[in-house]
MOPAC internal coordinates of N, CA, C and O (Angstrom, degrees):
PM7 1SCF
backbone

  N    0.0000 0     0.00 0     0.00 0    0    0    0
  C    1.3808 1     0.00 0     0.00 0    1    0    0
  C    1.5390 1   114.65 1     0.00 0    2    1    0
  O    1.2310 1   122.23 1   -39.89 1    3    2    1
  N    1.3619 1   113.34 1   140.11 1    3    2    1
  C    1.4598 1   122.41 1   176.95 1    5    3    2
  C    1.4704 1   112.13 1  -118.07 1    6    5    3
  O    1.2310 1   124.17 1   -52.95 1    7    6    5
  N    1.3187 1   109.61 1   127.05 1    7    6    5
  C    1.5867 1   115.29 1  -176.24 1    9    7    6
  C    1.4138 1   109.39 1  -128.96 1   10    9    7
  O    1.2310 1   121.71 1   -44.11 1   11   10    9
  N    1.3594 1   114.34 1   135.89 1   11   10    9
  C    1.5579 1   122.63 1   173.06 1   13   11   10
  C    1.4388 1   105.05 1  -109.15 1   14   13   11
  O    1.2310 1   118.27 1   -53.55 1   15   14   13
  N    1.3654 1   120.91 1   126.45 1   15   14   13
  C    1.4367 1   121.65 1   170.02 1   17   15   14
  C    1.5843 1   104.75 1  -110.80 1   18   17   15
  O    1.2310 1   125.83 1   -48.53 1   19   18   17
  N    1.2912 1   106.41 1   131.47 1   19   18   17
  C    1.5231 1   114.89 1  -179.56 1   21   19   18
  C    1.4994 1   106.40 1  -104.72 1   22   21   19
  O    1.2310 1   120.84 1   -66.76 1   23   22   21
  N    1.3297 1   116.00 1   113.24 1   23   22   21
  C    1.4308 1   126.88 1  -177.23 1   25   23   22
  C    1.5965 1   112.87 1    99.25 1   26   25   23
  O    1.2310 1   122.12 1   -39.93 1   27   26   25
  N    1.2600 1   113.54 1   140.07 1   27   26   25
  C    1.4011 1   121.63 1  -178.56 1   29   27   26
  C    1.5313 1   110.19 1  -107.81 1   30   29   27
  O    1.2310 1   122.84 1    53.47 1   31   30   29
  N    1.2657 1   112.17 1  -126.53 1   31   30   29
  C    1.4757 1   122.45 1   178.26 1   33   31   30
  C    1.5040 1   113.26 1    50.95 1   34   33   31
  O    1.2310 1   115.69 1    57.80 1   35   34   33
  N    1.2879 1   125.79 1  -122.20 1   35   34   33
  C    1.5299 1   116.87 1  -175.56 1   37   35   34
  C    1.4182 1   112.75 1   -82.44 1   38   37   35
  O    1.2310 1   118.68 1   120.61 1   39   38   37
  N    1.2800 1   120.12 1   -59.39 1   39   38   37
  C    1.4864 1   120.42 1  -176.25 1   41   39   38
  C    1.5540 1   116.49 1   -63.28 1   42   41   39
  O    1.2310 1   120.66 1   131.02 1   43   42   41
  N    1.2944 1   116.35 1   -48.98 1   43   42   41
  C    1.4817 1   122.96 1  -179.69 1   45   43   42
  C    1.6656 1   110.81 1   -65.11 1   46   45   43
  O    1.2310 1   121.95 1   135.91 1   47   46   45
  N    1.1730 1   113.88 1   -44.09 1   47   46   45
  C    1.5266 1   116.55 1   178.31 1   49   47   46
  C    1.5306 1   114.31 1   -66.13 1   50   49   47
  O    1.2310 1   122.49 1   144.51 1   51   50   49
  N    1.2776 1   112.84 1   -35.49 1   51   50   49
  C    1.5434 1   119.94 1  -179.64 1   53   51   50
  C    1.4061 1   107.82 1   -72.85 1   54   53   51
  O    1.2310 1   118.30 1   138.33 1   55   54   53
  N    1.3209 1   120.85 1   -41.67 1   55   54   53
  C    1.4260 1   130.92 1  -179.36 1   57   55   54
  C    1.5670 1   106.90 1   -59.79 1   58   57   55
  O    1.2310 1   121.51 1   128.28 1   59   58   57
  N    1.4400 1   114.72 1   -51.72 1   59   58   57
  C    1.4198 1   119.92 1   179.13 1   61   59   58
  C    1.5906 1   113.65 1   -57.11 1   62   61   59
  O    1.2310 1   121.96 1   134.21 1   63   62   61
  N    1.2977 1   113.85 1   -45.79 1   63   62   61
  C    1.4420 1   119.61 1  -179.46 1   65   63   62
  C    1.5812 1   110.86 1   -64.89 1   66   65   63
  O    1.2310 1   120.21 1   135.11 1   67   66   65
  N    1.3348 1   117.21 1   -44.89 1   67   66   65
  C    1.3315 1   118.82 1  -176.83 1   69   67   66
  C    1.5217 1   112.57 1   -69.01 1   70   69   67
  O    1.2310 1   120.59 1   142.17 1   71   70   69
  N    1.3480 1   116.48 1   -37.83 1   71   70   69
  C    1.5015 1   120.08 1   177.02 1   73   71   70
  C    1.5472 1   108.79 1   -61.12 1   74   73   71
  O    1.2310 1   119.62 1   139.98 1   75   74   73
  N    1.3216 1   118.33 1   -40.02 1   75   74   73
  C    1.4517 1   119.70 1  -176.44 1   77   75   74
  C    1.5144 1   105.92 1   -64.17 1   78   77   75
  O    1.2310 1   120.39 1   139.11 1   79   78   77
  N    1.3637 1   116.86 1   -40.89 1   79   78   77
  C    1.5450 1   110.76 1  -178.31 1   81   79   78
  C    1.4200 1   110.97 1   -68.79 1   82   81   79
  O    1.2310 1   116.84 1   153.50 1   83   82   81
  N    1.4066 1   123.62 1   -26.50 1   83   82   81
  C    1.4393 1   123.51 1  -174.71 1   85   83   82
  C    1.5212 1   105.68 1   -82.27 1   86   85   83
  O    1.2310 1   116.69 1   146.05 1   87   86   85
  N    1.3385 1   123.90 1   -33.95 1   87   86   85
  C    1.4785 1   125.97 1   179.15 1   89   87   86
  C    1.4249 1   111.71 1  -138.07 1   90   89   87
  O    1.2310 1   122.12 1   -69.36 1   91   90   89
  N    1.3692 1   113.55 1   110.64 1   91   90   89
  C    1.5421 1   114.71 1  -174.12 1   93   91   90
  C    1.4823 1   108.96 1   -79.04 1   94   93   91
  O    1.2310 1   118.34 1   170.16 1   95   94   93
  N    1.3864 1   120.77 1    -9.84 1   95   94   93
  C    1.5227 1   123.64 1  -174.71 1   97   95   94
  C    1.5488 1   112.55 1   -99.04 1   98   97   95
  O    1.2310 1   123.50 1   173.60 1   99   98   97
  N    1.2863 1   110.89 1    -6.40 1   99   98   97
  C    1.5212 1   114.15 1  -171.07 1  101   99   98
  C    1.5561 1   107.57 1   -67.66 1  102  101   99
  O    1.2310 1   121.12 1   -33.30 1  103  102  101
  N    1.3454 1   115.47 1   146.70 1  103  102  101
  C    1.4713 1   119.99 1   174.42 1  105  103  102
  C    1.6140 1   105.91 1   -96.64 1  106  105  103
  O    1.2310 1   122.85 1   -68.66 1  107  106  105
  N    1.2434 1   112.14 1   111.34 1  107  106  105
  C    1.4836 1   116.16 1  -172.86 1  109  107  106
  C    1.5329 1   113.63 1  -115.98 1  110  109  107
  O    1.2310 1   121.93 1   -56.88 1  111  110  109
  N    1.3331 1   113.92 1   123.12 1  111  110  109
  C    1.5130 1   117.76 1   180.00 1  113  111  110
  C    1.5663 1   104.11 1  -121.08 1  114  113  111
  O    1.2310 1   124.86 1   -54.63 1  115  114  113
  N    1.3934 1   108.27 1   125.37 1  115  114  113
  C    1.4650 1   119.77 1   174.28 1  117  115  114
  C    1.5228 1   112.22 1  -112.40 1  118  117  115
  O    1.2310 1   121.85 1   -57.70 1  119  118  117
  N    1.3061 1   114.07 1   122.30 1  119  118  117
  C    1.4761 1   125.27 1  -178.16 1  121  119  118
  C    1.4880 1   110.04 1  -111.90 1  122  121  119
  O    1.2310 1   121.93 1   -63.55 1  123  122  121
  N    1.3890 1   113.92 1   116.45 1  123  122  121
  C    1.4952 1   120.52 1   176.37 1  125  123  122
  C    1.5488 1   111.56 1  -119.70 1  126  125  123
  O    1.2310 1   122.09 1   -47.71 1  127  126  125
  N    1.2748 1   113.61 1   132.29 1  127  126  125
  C    1.4605 1   123.17 1  -170.76 1  129  127  126
  C    1.4561 1   108.09 1   -76.81 1  130  129  127
  O    1.2310 1   117.21 1   149.49 1  131  130  129
  N    1.2692 1   122.91 1   -30.51 1  131  130  129
  C    1.5439 1   132.59 1  -171.61 1  133  131  130
  C    1.6070 1   106.03 1   -86.44 1  134  133  131
  O    1.2310 1   123.72 1    -3.13 1  135  134  133
  N    1.4227 1   110.47 1   176.87 1  135  134  133
  C    1.4147 1   119.00 1   175.45 1  137  135  134
  C    1.6134 1   120.38 1   -71.85 1  138  137  135
  O    1.2310 1   123.41 1   158.21 1  139  138  137
  N    1.3734 1   111.06 1   -21.79 1  139  138  137
  C    1.3899 1   116.00 1  -175.21 1  141  139  138
  C    1.5121 1   111.21 1  -117.53 1  142  141  139
  O    1.2310 1   121.53 1   -35.13 1  143  142  141
  N    1.3954 1   114.68 1   144.87 1  143  142  141
  C    1.4780 1   123.41 1  -176.49 1  145  143  142
  C    1.5585 1   106.25 1   -83.99 1  146  145  143
  O    1.2310 1   122.10 1   136.11 1  147  146  145
  N    1.3037 1   113.58 1   -43.89 1  147  146  145
  C    1.4767 1   117.88 1  -177.73 1  149  147  146
  C    1.4404 1   114.07 1  -154.10 1  150  149  147
  O    1.2310 1   120.99 1   -50.38 1  151  150  149
  N    1.2903 1   115.71 1   129.62 1  151  150  149
  C    1.6131 1   117.28 1   176.11 1  153  151  150
  C    1.4472 1   106.50 1  -151.12 1  154  153  151
  O    1.2310 1   119.99 1   -19.87 1  155  154  153
  N    1.3543 1   117.63 1   160.13 1  155  154  153
  C    1.3810 1   129.17 1  -168.68 1  157  155  154
  C    1.5723 1   105.09 1   -79.53 1  158  157  155
  O    1.2310 1   120.72 1   -85.97 1  159  158  157
  N    1.4116 1   116.22 1    94.03 1  159  158  157
  C    1.3759 1   122.74 1   172.44 1  161  159  158
  C    1.5099 1   115.43 1   -53.68 1  162  161  159
  O    1.2310 1   120.58 1   146.80 1  163  162  161
  N    1.3321 1   116.50 1   -33.20 1  163  162  161
  C    1.4598 1   120.89 1  -173.49 1  165  163  162
  C    1.5733 1   112.41 1   -74.22 1  166  165  163
  O    1.2310 1   120.91 1   167.66 1  167  166  165
  N    1.3466 1   115.86 1   -12.34 1  167  166  165
  C    1.3267 1   124.59 1   177.48 1  169  167  166
  C    1.5337 1   113.89 1   -92.05 1  170  169  167
  O    1.2310 1   119.08 1   175.69 1  171  170  169
  N    1.2525 1   119.35 1    -4.31 1  171  170  169
  C    1.4694 1   120.94 1  -177.98 1  173  171  170
  C    1.5330 1   116.93 1   -65.44 1  174  173  171
  O    1.2310 1   119.50 1   143.02 1  175  174  173
  N    1.3053 1   118.55 1   -36.98 1  175  174  173
  C    1.4900 1   118.48 1   174.89 1  177  175  174
  C    1.5341 1   112.66 1   -64.96 1  178  177  175
  O    1.2310 1   120.79 1   147.91 1  179  178  177
  N    1.3390 1   116.10 1   -32.09 1  179  178  177
  C    1.4460 1   119.34 1   176.98 1  181  179  178
  C    1.4268 1   110.97 1   -76.02 1  182  181  179
  O    1.2310 1   117.38 1   154.13 1  183  182  181
  N    1.3791 1   122.59 1   -25.87 1  183  182  181
  C    1.4119 1   117.89 1   172.06 1  185  183  182
  C    1.5415 1   114.93 1   -76.30 1  186  185  183
  O    1.2310 1   122.89 1   145.85 1  187  186  185
  N    1.3629 1   112.07 1   -34.15 1  187  186  185
  C    1.5006 1   116.16 1  -179.21 1  189  187  186
  C    1.5307 1   109.01 1   -70.98 1  190  189  187
  O    1.2310 1   120.81 1   143.26 1  191  190  189
  N    1.3513 1   116.05 1   -36.74 1  191  190  189
  C    1.4189 1   124.62 1   177.59 1  193  191  190
  C    1.5402 1   115.67 1   -72.76 1  194  193  191
  O    1.2310 1   118.78 1   165.23 1  195  194  193
  N    1.2277 1   119.92 1   -14.77 1  195  194  193
  C    1.4847 1   129.62 1   171.58 1  197  195  194
  C    1.5653 1   111.64 1    97.77 1  198  197  195
  O    1.2310 1   119.58 1  -177.92 1  199  198  197
  N    1.3328 1   118.41 1     2.08 1  199  198  197
  C    1.4857 1   120.44 1  -179.83 1  201  199  198
  C    1.5295 1   107.34 1   -66.86 1  202  201  199
  O    1.2310 1   120.88 1   138.28 1  203  202  201
  N    1.4110 1   115.92 1   -41.72 1  203  202  201
  C    1.4340 1   117.33 1   174.85 1  205  203  202
  C    1.4601 1   107.70 1  -104.66 1  206  205  203
  O    1.2310 1   119.85 1   -59.55 1  207  206  205
  N    1.2358 1   117.89 1   120.45 1  207  206  205
  C    1.4578 1   124.21 1  -167.42 1  209  207  206
  C    1.5557 1   109.68 1   -80.40 1  210  209  207
  O    1.2310 1   123.29 1   131.19 1  211  210  209
  N    1.3550 1   111.30 1   -48.81 1  211  210  209
  C    1.4685 1   113.20 1  -171.97 1  213  211  210
  C    1.4815 1   113.32 1   -99.36 1  214  213  211
  O    1.2310 1   120.04 1   -53.60 1  215  214  213
  N    1.3165 1   117.52 1   126.40 1  215  214  213
  C    1.5155 1   119.26 1  -177.57 1  217  215  214
  C    1.4602 1   113.53 1   -58.36 1  218  217  215
  O    1.2310 1   123.85 1   151.28 1  219  218  217
  N    1.4511 1   110.22 1   -28.72 1  219  218  217
  C    1.6247 1   112.22 1  -179.99 1  221  219  218
  C    1.4232 1   111.80 1   -68.07 1  222  221  219
  O    1.2310 1   118.52 1   168.54 1  223  222  221
  N    1.2909 1   120.43 1   -11.46 1  223  222  221
  C    1.5239 1   119.57 1   178.44 1  225  223  222
  C    1.4783 1   110.57 1   -70.79 1  226  225  223
  O    1.2310 1   118.68 1   161.56 1  227  226  225
  N    1.3600 1   120.13 1   -18.44 1  227  226  225
  C    1.3721 1   125.27 1  -177.95 1  229  227  226
  C    1.5965 1   114.22 1   -86.20 1  230  229  227
  O    1.2310 1   120.75 1   167.69 1  231  230  229
  N    1.3133 1   116.16 1   -12.31 1  231  230  229
  C    1.4062 1   119.93 1  -178.97 1  233  231  230
  C    1.4635 1   111.01 1   -72.56 1  234  233  231
  O    1.2310 1   120.41 1   -49.31 1  235  234  233
  N    1.2719 1   116.83 1   130.69 1  235  234  233
  C    1.5475 1   128.28 1  -176.75 1  237  235  234
  C    1.5047 1   113.27 1   -93.79 1  238  237  235
  O    1.2310 1   124.42 1   120.98 1  239  238  237
  N    1.3648 1   109.12 1   -59.02 1  239  238  237
  C    1.4462 1   113.62 1  -178.00 1  241  239  238
  C    1.5443 1   111.07 1  -138.48 1  242  241  239
  O    1.2310 1   118.25 1   -17.58 1  243  242  241
  N    1.2449 1   120.93 1   162.42 1  243  242  241
  C    1.5213 1   125.82 1   177.27 1  245  243  242
  C    1.4605 1   106.00 1  -116.26 1  246  245  243
  O    1.2310 1   122.68 1    -6.34 1  247  246  245
  N    1.4256 1   112.47 1   173.66 1  247  246  245
  C    1.4805 1   121.02 1   174.21 1  249  247  246
  C    1.5310 1   112.30 1   -51.12 1  250  249  247
  O    1.2310 1   123.04 1   137.64 1  251  250  249
  N    1.3449 1   111.79 1   -42.36 1  251  250  249
  C    1.5114 1   122.46 1  -173.06 1  253  251  250
  C    1.6255 1   105.13 1   -68.83 1  254  253  251
  O    1.2310 1   118.26 1   136.22 1  255  254  253
  N    1.2922 1   120.93 1   -43.78 1  255  254  253
  C    1.3823 1   122.74 1   173.29 1  257  255  254
  C    1.4880 1   116.14 1   -48.70 1  258  257  255
  O    1.2310 1   123.34 1   127.40 1  259  258  257
  N    1.5140 1   111.21 1   -52.60 1  259  258  257
  C    1.4332 1   115.12 1   175.74 1  261  259  258
  C    1.4234 1   116.85 1   -63.60 1  262  261  259
  O    1.2310 1   118.68 1   142.60 1  263  262  261
  N    1.3176 1   120.12 1   -37.40 1  263  262  261
  C    1.4647 1   122.60 1   178.66 1  265  263  262
  C    1.5128 1   109.08 1   -61.79 1  266  265  263
  O    1.2310 1   121.30 1   122.69 1  267  266  265
  N    1.3758 1   115.11 1   -57.31 1  267  266  265
  C    1.4710 1   122.51 1  -169.11 1  269  267  266
  C    1.4702 1   112.39 1   -70.62 1  270  269  267
  O    1.2310 1   119.67 1   133.85 1  271  270  269
  N    1.4606 1   118.23 1   -46.15 1  271  270  269
  C    1.5376 1   115.43 1  -176.29 1  273  271  270
  C    1.4681 1   110.91 1   -87.80 1  274  273  271
  O    1.2310 1   118.10 1   146.39 1  275  274  273
  N    1.3715 1   121.23 1   -33.61 1  275  274  273
  C    1.4799 1   117.03 1  -175.42 1  277  275  274
  C    1.4640 1   114.45 1  -109.97 1  278  277  275
  O    1.2310 1   119.52 1   176.52 1  279  278  277
  N    1.3662 1   118.52 1    -3.48 1  279  278  277
  C    1.5335 1   123.35 1  -177.83 1  281  279  278
  C    1.4986 1   107.93 1    57.96 1  282  281  279
  O    1.2310 1   121.57 1  -130.58 1  283  282  281
  N    1.3389 1   114.59 1    49.42 1  283  282  281
  C    1.4415 1   114.36 1   179.34 1  285  283  282
  C    1.5994 1   103.00 1  -116.68 1  286  285  283
  O    1.2310 1   121.28 1   -41.10 1  287  286  285
  N    1.4236 1   115.16 1   138.90 1  287  286  285
  C    1.3458 1   121.24 1  -177.46 1  289  287  286
  C    1.6402 1   100.90 1   -86.48 1  290  289  287
  O    1.2310 1   122.47 1   -66.52 1  291  290  289
  N    1.2208 1   112.88 1   113.48 1  291  290  289
  C    1.5151 1   121.92 1  -171.99 1  293  291  290
  C    1.3961 1   108.82 1  -115.24 1  294  293  291
  O    1.2310 1   118.07 1   -49.28 1  295  294  293
  N    1.4566 1   121.29 1   130.72 1  295  294  293
  C    1.3388 1   121.60 1   179.41 1  297  295  294
  C    1.6793 1   109.12 1  -134.50 1  298  297  295
  O    1.2310 1   120.26 1   -59.41 1  299  298  297
  N    1.2078 1   117.11 1   120.59 1  299  298  297
  C    1.3870 1   123.43 1  -175.51 1  301  299  298
  C    1.5928 1   105.68 1  -101.10 1  302  301  299
  O    1.2310 1   121.90 1   -14.97 1  303  302  301
  N    1.3331 1   113.97 1   165.03 1  303  302  301
  C    1.4558 1   119.81 1  -177.15 1  305  303  302
  C    1.4459 1   111.27 1    51.36 1  306  305  303
  O    1.2310 1   119.59 1  -141.25 1  307  306  305
  N    1.3164 1   118.39 1    38.75 1  307  306  305
  C    1.4941 1   121.68 1  -178.65 1  309  307  306
  C    1.5457 1   108.07 1  -135.24 1  310  309  307
  O    1.2310 1   122.07 1   -29.34 1  311  310  309
  N    1.2651 1   113.64 1   150.66 1  311  310  309
  C    1.5257 1   119.36 1   177.68 1  313  311  310
  C    1.4773 1   108.28 1  -115.30 1  314  313  311
  O    1.2310 1   122.06 1   -36.98 1  315  314  313
  N    1.3714 1   113.66 1   143.02 1  315  314  313
  C    1.4385 1   119.60 1   174.76 1  317  315  314
  C    1.4391 1   107.96 1   -86.94 1  318  317  315
  O    1.2310 1   116.66 1   -53.37 1  319  318  317
  N    1.3312 1   123.95 1   126.63 1  319  318  317
  C    1.3689 1   130.03 1  -168.93 1  321  319  318
  C    1.5469 1   114.77 1  -106.05 1  322  321  319
  O    1.2310 1   119.44 1   138.58 1  323  322  321
  N    1.3492 1   118.67 1   -41.42 1  323  322  321
  C    1.3887 1   122.73 1  -176.50 1  325  323  322
  C    1.5125 1   114.32 1  -164.30 1  326  325  323
  O    1.2310 1   118.97 1   -26.45 1  327  326  325
  N    1.2310 1   119.57 1   153.55 1  327  326  325
  C    1.4877 1   129.39 1   173.62 1  329  327  326
  C    1.4133 1   106.10 1  -111.56 1  330  329  327
  O    1.2310 1   120.95 1   -63.93 1  331  330  329
  N    1.3861 1   115.78 1   116.07 1  331  330  329
  C    1.5099 1   118.03 1   174.04 1  333  331  330
  C    1.4789 1   106.42 1  -125.22 1  334  333  331
  O    1.2310 1   124.72 1   -71.39 1  335  334  333
  N    1.3605 1   108.55 1   108.61 1  335  334  333
  C    1.5834 1   115.67 1   178.56 1  337  335  334
  C    1.5446 1   110.88 1   -55.76 1  338  337  335
  O    1.2310 1   121.92 1   -49.07 1  339  338  337
  N    1.3328 1   113.92 1   130.93 1  339  338  337
  C    1.3376 1   123.78 1   173.67 1  341  339  338
  C    1.5149 1   113.85 1    88.06 1  342  341  339
  O    1.2310 1   121.15 1  -178.77 1  343  342  341
  N    1.3424 1   115.40 1     1.23 1  343  342  341
  C    1.5323 1   124.06 1   173.64 1  345  343  342
  C    1.5070 1   107.67 1  -121.81 1  346  345  343
  O    1.2310 1   122.53 1   -14.44 1  347  346  345
  N    1.3229 1   112.77 1   165.56 1  347  346  345
  C    1.4826 1   115.33 1   179.35 1  349  347  346
  C    1.5170 1   110.90 1   -75.11 1  350  349  347
  O    1.2310 1   118.28 1   -29.23 1  351  350  349
  N    1.2949 1   120.89 1   150.77 1  351  350  349
  C    1.5329 1   120.12 1  -179.81 1  353  351  350
  C    1.4218 1   107.60 1   -64.42 1  354  353  351
  O    1.2310 1   120.70 1   -22.93 1  355  354  353
  N    1.3942 1   116.27 1   157.07 1  355  354  353
  C    1.3973 1   121.94 1   179.81 1  357  355  354
  C    1.4572 1   112.35 1  -122.24 1  358  357  355
  O    1.2310 1   116.73 1   -49.27 1  359  358  357
  N    1.3169 1   123.83 1   130.73 1  359  358  357
  C    1.4358 1   123.52 1   174.77 1  361  359  358
  C    1.4946 1   108.42 1  -131.36 1  362  361  359
  O    1.2310 1   120.78 1   -20.72 1  363  362  361
  N    1.3197 1   116.11 1   159.28 1  363  362  361
  C    1.4063 1   117.52 1   175.02 1  365  363  362
  C    1.5234 1   110.52 1  -134.35 1  366  365  363
  O    1.2310 1   121.60 1   -42.97 1  367  366  365
  N    1.2907 1   114.54 1   137.03 1  367  366  365
  C    1.5604 1   124.98 1   177.83 1  369  367  366
  C    1.4332 1   106.37 1   -62.85 1  370  369  367
  O    1.2310 1   122.34 1   -36.13 1  371  370  369
  N    1.4149 1   113.12 1   143.87 1  371  370  369
  C    1.4458 1   117.74 1   167.41 1  373  371  370
  C    1.4948 1   110.12 1   -82.40 1  374  373  371
  O    1.2310 1   120.57 1   -15.15 1  375  374  373
  N    1.3000 1   116.52 1   164.85 1  375  374  373
  C    1.4748 1   117.80 1  -173.24 1  377  375  374
  C    1.5187 1   110.58 1   -83.50 1  378  377  375
  O    1.2310 1   117.60 1   160.21 1  379  378  377
  N    1.2330 1   122.16 1   -19.79 1  379  378  377
  C    1.4574 1   121.60 1   176.44 1  381  379  378
  C    1.5338 1   108.92 1   -83.18 1  382  381  379
  O    1.2310 1   120.50 1   -40.83 1  383  382  381
  N    1.3263 1   116.65 1   139.17 1  383  382  381
  C    1.4671 1   116.28 1  -179.97 1  385  383  382
  C    1.5079 1   110.37 1   -77.34 1  386  385  383
  O    1.2310 1   123.19 1   -31.60 1  387  386  385
  N    1.4171 1   111.49 1   148.40 1  387  386  385
  C    1.4656 1   120.25 1  -179.92 1  389  387  386
  C    1.5856 1   109.02 1   -77.78 1  390  389  387
  O    1.2310 1   120.56 1   -37.38 1  391  390  389
  N    1.3523 1   116.53 1   142.62 1  391  390  389
  C    1.4132 1   116.56 1   178.06 1  393  391  390
  C    1.5015 1   112.84 1   -79.64 1  394  393  391
  O    1.2310 1   120.10 1   180.00 1  395  394  393

């Protein structure tokens, strides 16, 4: 089975991890437009309020984590452009570098 997950962070990252647990052989591609693959959304109010000083404290997993732990092809700072049955998926990098 081949699966493309558009969007990471909370929903996409959880979906990719769950799918891997359900099917060890699935080919999973997760495409995230932003600079972070997964971070703790629930901690954002604490960061804005000053309780959590470093934004990096909210980061949960990186591209390397998803590749190594879940065998998920993960691409950040990328946009999903088209789905073409019978052909490889196509993504394009944004021009601004990911943090």
